[in-house]
C-alpha positions, 0 to 999 in steps of 0.5 A: 683100269676101272673108270669111275662115275661122277654125279654132282651137286653142291659142294666146293671140295673135289668129289671122290670116286665111289663104288656103287652099292651091290644088290643086297643078298638074303636077309635072315631073321630069327624070331625069339620068344623074348623078342616078339615085340621087336621090329625088324627093318627090311628095305623095299623099293618102288616096282621091285619084289620083296619076298618073305618066306616063313619057316616053322610057322603058318601065316594068319592071312586075315590078321596081317596088317600093313600100313600104306597097303593101298600103295603096295601090291600084296600077295599072301600065302600060308608061308610066304608074302610077296610085296611090290611097292608102287611108285606112290611110296616115298623114299625114306618112308617107314611102313609097319608090317605085322605078320600074325601066325596060326596056332599057339606057339611063341612068338604069336607074331612078327613086326617089320619096319619097311624102309623105302629106298629108290633102288636097293630093295632086299629081294628075299627075306627068310624068317625063322620062328624055330632054330635054324638048321646047320644047313641054313647057317652054312648057306648064310656063311657061304653067301657072306664069303662070296660077297667078301670075295667079291669085294676083295676082287673089286679092290684088287682091280682098283689097286691094279688100276692105280698102277697103270697109266692114265688117259689114252695110254691107260686104255691101251695098257688096260686092253680097253680099246677094242677093234673100234676104239672107244665109241660114243653116242649122244642119246639126249633126245631119246632120253626119258626123264621122269616128271618131278625130277629136280634137275634138268638134263643138258646132255647125256652121252654113252661110251663103250670100250672093249670091256666097259660101258659108261654114261656121262650126264651134264645136269643143270641146277634150277635157281633156288634148287637145293644142292645134291651129292649123290650117295648111289647109283643103280643101272637096271635093264627092262627085265630087272637085270643089273650090270656088273661092276657098277662104279660112279664118280661125281665132279662138282664145279666151283660155281653153282652156274656151271652144269654138273657132270655125271658119269657112271661106268659098268663092266660089259663086253661089246656084245652085252648091255645094249639096253634100254636101261634105267639109270637112277641116282640118289642122295643120302638116305635115298630121299632125293633121286634122279631117274633117266630112262631109255639109256642105250649103249653103242 
């Protein structure tokens, strides 16, 4: 049975389990002559690469315009653009990117609105100035079918979990115990909290069962700090890899004086996912984030 992860702040109602959003796939954008002035939204994130590839046109490198370029590393080729935002971009910020094309064909340029999110960058953007081939359309259909199948499998696992007993009995019934049971490690002292994060970390513990790992975080809310309900989480390794089946649940206490408990769970065998990882949590719209580095599992 899948465990669910809990992150915290500022509601008197009991929090419900949530699925962590998966990494976005390929974003396909078609440019039409009559829609030349339309702006297409693309999500970017600090430290993550977003690659634009243009089909049916050549980029005019000298005419490209990007708001906030001093905070974004940019590499431009004839048919591609690479963007890597720095940590100086702000979640929720919207930056305008204008890409002109050489030659006299229409549309002569394309405009994009880069929307900053703390973790869910779109890694690949395919831009078509001409009619797309059947192969391209078929590839997009296959990608959507794959993501739909993943959602169905996740739903099946959740529904199966609802039929199993809870507690220790549930772990045994689900085959989660393994030879060593469930192992626990306190990593509070080794944790790295990014300066400026609004909450104080009280305790952080990590767990491992036969097929899952979990992070339990207890957070203190400073006096006068605004409440925060987590919308999503990301657990990413040093090389950019992300753990599979990430879920979270947040436990909101009845009084503001009590710390908030956060638990994140992901799928991993006993030989996988030892770390270090960076745990990132964000509120609605990604405008408030908490980042914890050096998360390692038993």
